[in-house]
C-alpha atoms as an extended CHARMM CRD file, in Angstrom:
* protein
*
        67  EXT
         1         1  MET       CA             24.5670000000       13.6710000000      -10.1260000000  PROA      1               0.0000000000
         2         2  PRO       CA             21.6200000000       13.8650000000       -7.6580000000  PROA      2               0.0000000000
         3         3  ILE       CA             18.1310000000       14.4990000000       -8.9810000000  PROA      3               0.0000000000
         4         4  ALA       CA             16.4040000000       17.5710000000       -7.5820000000  PROA      4               0.0000000000
         5         5  LEU       CA             12.8570000000       16.9550000000       -6.3460000000  PROA      5               0.0000000000
         6         6  THR       CA             10.4030000000       19.8070000000       -6.4670000000  PROA      6               0.0000000000
         7         7  ALA       CA              7.1770000000       20.0940000000       -4.4650000000  PROA      7               0.0000000000
         8         8  CYS       CA              4.3350000000       21.3430000000       -6.6230000000  PROA      8               0.0000000000
         9         9  ALA       CA              0.5760000000       21.3830000000       -6.1630000000  PROA      9               0.0000000000
        10        10  ASN       CA              0.0700000000       20.0370000000       -9.6960000000  PROA      10              0.0000000000
        11        11  HSD       CA              2.1470000000       16.9160000000       -9.1830000000  PROA      11              0.0000000000
        12        12  GLY       CA              0.4010000000       13.6170000000       -8.7990000000  PROA      12              0.0000000000
        13        13  THR       CA             -2.6260000000       14.2360000000      -10.9390000000  PROA      13              0.0000000000
        14        14  GLN       CA             -2.8830000000       10.5870000000      -11.9930000000  PROA      14              0.0000000000
        15        15  THR       CA             -4.7490000000        8.5480000000       -9.4230000000  PROA      15              0.0000000000
        16        16  ARG       CA             -5.9220000000        4.9950000000       -8.9700000000  PROA      16              0.0000000000
        17        17  GLY       CA             -7.2770000000        3.5080000000       -5.8110000000  PROA      17              0.0000000000
        18        18  GLY       CA             -6.6510000000        6.7350000000       -3.9220000000  PROA      18              0.0000000000
        19        19  ILE       CA             -2.9100000000        6.8650000000       -4.6060000000  PROA      19              0.0000000000
        20        20  ARG       CA             -1.0570000000        9.6340000000       -6.3640000000  PROA      20              0.0000000000
        21        21  ASN       CA              2.3530000000        9.6090000000       -7.9400000000  PROA      21              0.0000000000
        22        22  PRO       CA              4.2690000000       12.7290000000       -6.8210000000  PROA      22              0.0000000000
        23        23  ILE       CA              6.6260000000       12.4230000000       -9.8080000000  PROA      23              0.0000000000
        24        24  ARG       CA              5.4260000000       13.3280000000      -13.2760000000  PROA      24              0.0000000000
        25        25  LEU       CA              7.4100000000       11.8300000000      -16.1400000000  PROA      25              0.0000000000
        26        26  SER       CA              6.4100000000       12.9760000000      -19.6140000000  PROA      26              0.0000000000
        27        27  ALA       CA              8.1150000000       10.1810000000      -21.5580000000  PROA      27              0.0000000000
        28        28  THR       CA              7.1560000000        7.3910000000      -19.1760000000  PROA      28              0.0000000000
        29        29  PRO       CA              3.9930000000        8.3340000000      -17.2410000000  PROA      29              0.0000000000
        30        30  ALA       CA              2.9940000000        6.2980000000      -14.2160000000  PROA      30              0.0000000000
        31        31  GLU       CA              0.8520000000        3.2540000000      -14.9210000000  PROA      31              0.0000000000
        32        32  TYR       CA             -1.4930000000        1.8180000000      -12.3400000000  PROA      32              0.0000000000
        33        33  ARG       CA             -2.2750000000       -1.8000000000      -13.1830000000  PROA      33              0.0000000000
        34        34  ILE       CA             -3.8280000000       -2.7130000000       -9.8520000000  PROA      34              0.0000000000
        35        35  ALA       CA             -5.0320000000       -0.7670000000       -6.8380000000  PROA      35              0.0000000000
        36        36  PRO       CA             -2.9790000000       -0.8160000000       -3.6290000000  PROA      36              0.0000000000
        37        37  PRO       CA             -4.0020000000       -3.3300000000       -0.9610000000  PROA      37              0.0000000000
        38        38  THR       CA             -6.7610000000       -2.2850000000        1.3910000000  PROA      38              0.0000000000
        39        39  LEU       CA             -6.0400000000       -1.8180000000        5.0710000000  PROA      39              0.0000000000
        40        40  GLY       CA             -5.6910000000       -5.2720000000        6.6420000000  PROA      40              0.0000000000
        41        41  GLN       CA             -6.0340000000       -7.1310000000        3.3440000000  PROA      41              0.0000000000
        42        42  HSD       CA             -2.9470000000       -9.2840000000        3.9880000000  PROA      42              0.0000000000
        43        43  THR       CA             -3.0890000000       -9.4530000000        7.7930000000  PROA      43              0.0000000000
        44        44  ASP       CA             -4.1140000000      -13.1230000000        8.0290000000  PROA      44              0.0000000000
        45        45  GLU       CA             -1.5340000000      -14.1390000000        5.4350000000  PROA      45              0.0000000000
        46        46  ILE       CA              1.2940000000      -12.3290000000        7.2370000000  PROA      46              0.0000000000
        47        47  LEU       CA              0.3170000000      -13.5720000000       10.6910000000  PROA      47              0.0000000000
        48        48  GLY       CA             -0.1570000000      -17.1440000000        9.4810000000  PROA      48              0.0000000000
        49        49  THR       CA              2.5690000000      -17.5850000000        6.9000000000  PROA      49              0.0000000000
        50        50  LEU       CA              5.3630000000      -15.3670000000        8.1720000000  PROA      50              0.0000000000
        51        51  LEU       CA              4.7120000000      -15.4690000000       11.9090000000  PROA      51              0.0000000000
        52        52  GLY       CA              3.3200000000      -18.9890000000       12.1110000000  PROA      52              0.0000000000
        53        53  LEU       CA              0.1170000000      -18.1850000000       13.9840000000  PROA      53              0.0000000000
        54        54  THR       CA             -2.8020000000      -20.5930000000       13.6940000000  PROA      54              0.0000000000
        55        55  ARG       CA             -6.2770000000      -19.5190000000       12.5560000000  PROA      55              0.0000000000
        56        56  ARG       CA             -7.4410000000      -19.9200000000       16.1380000000  PROA      56              0.0000000000
        57        57  GLU       CA             -4.6840000000      -17.5980000000       17.4130000000  PROA      57              0.0000000000
        58        58  ILE       CA             -5.5190000000      -15.0030000000       14.7570000000  PROA      58              0.0000000000
        59        59  ALA       CA             -9.2210000000      -15.2420000000       15.6560000000  PROA      59              0.0000000000
        60        60  SER       CA             -8.3160000000      -14.7570000000       19.3150000000  PROA      60              0.0000000000
        61        61  LEU       CA             -6.3420000000      -11.6230000000       18.4530000000  PROA      61              0.0000000000
        62        62  ARG       CA             -9.3570000000      -10.2830000000       16.5680000000  PROA      62              0.0000000000
        63        63  GLU       CA            -11.6940000000      -11.1390000000       19.4300000000  PROA      63              0.0000000000
        64        64  ASP       CA             -9.4140000000       -9.2770000000       21.8470000000  PROA      64              0.0000000000
        65        65  ARG       CA             -9.3440000000       -6.3480000000       19.3770000000  PROA      65              0.0000000000
        66        66  VAL       CA             -5.5740000000       -6.5680000000       19.0080000000  PROA      66              0.0000000000
        67        67  ILE       CA             -5.9430000000       -6.5990000000       15.2410000000  PROA      67              0.0000000000
């Protein structure tokens, strides 16, 4: 059976790091153990580890204002 979602201005009152949970659960409230990553926090890691770019290539992208 599908769960009905309701939009309500009072939803998401718990915040941490600027995020809000739109679902309020009385028996199991949302817990925020850590804040979400900041914008660009993992950019070097993704470009280097997953895409295989060197530090010099990443620096060049920054210098050219690509990232």
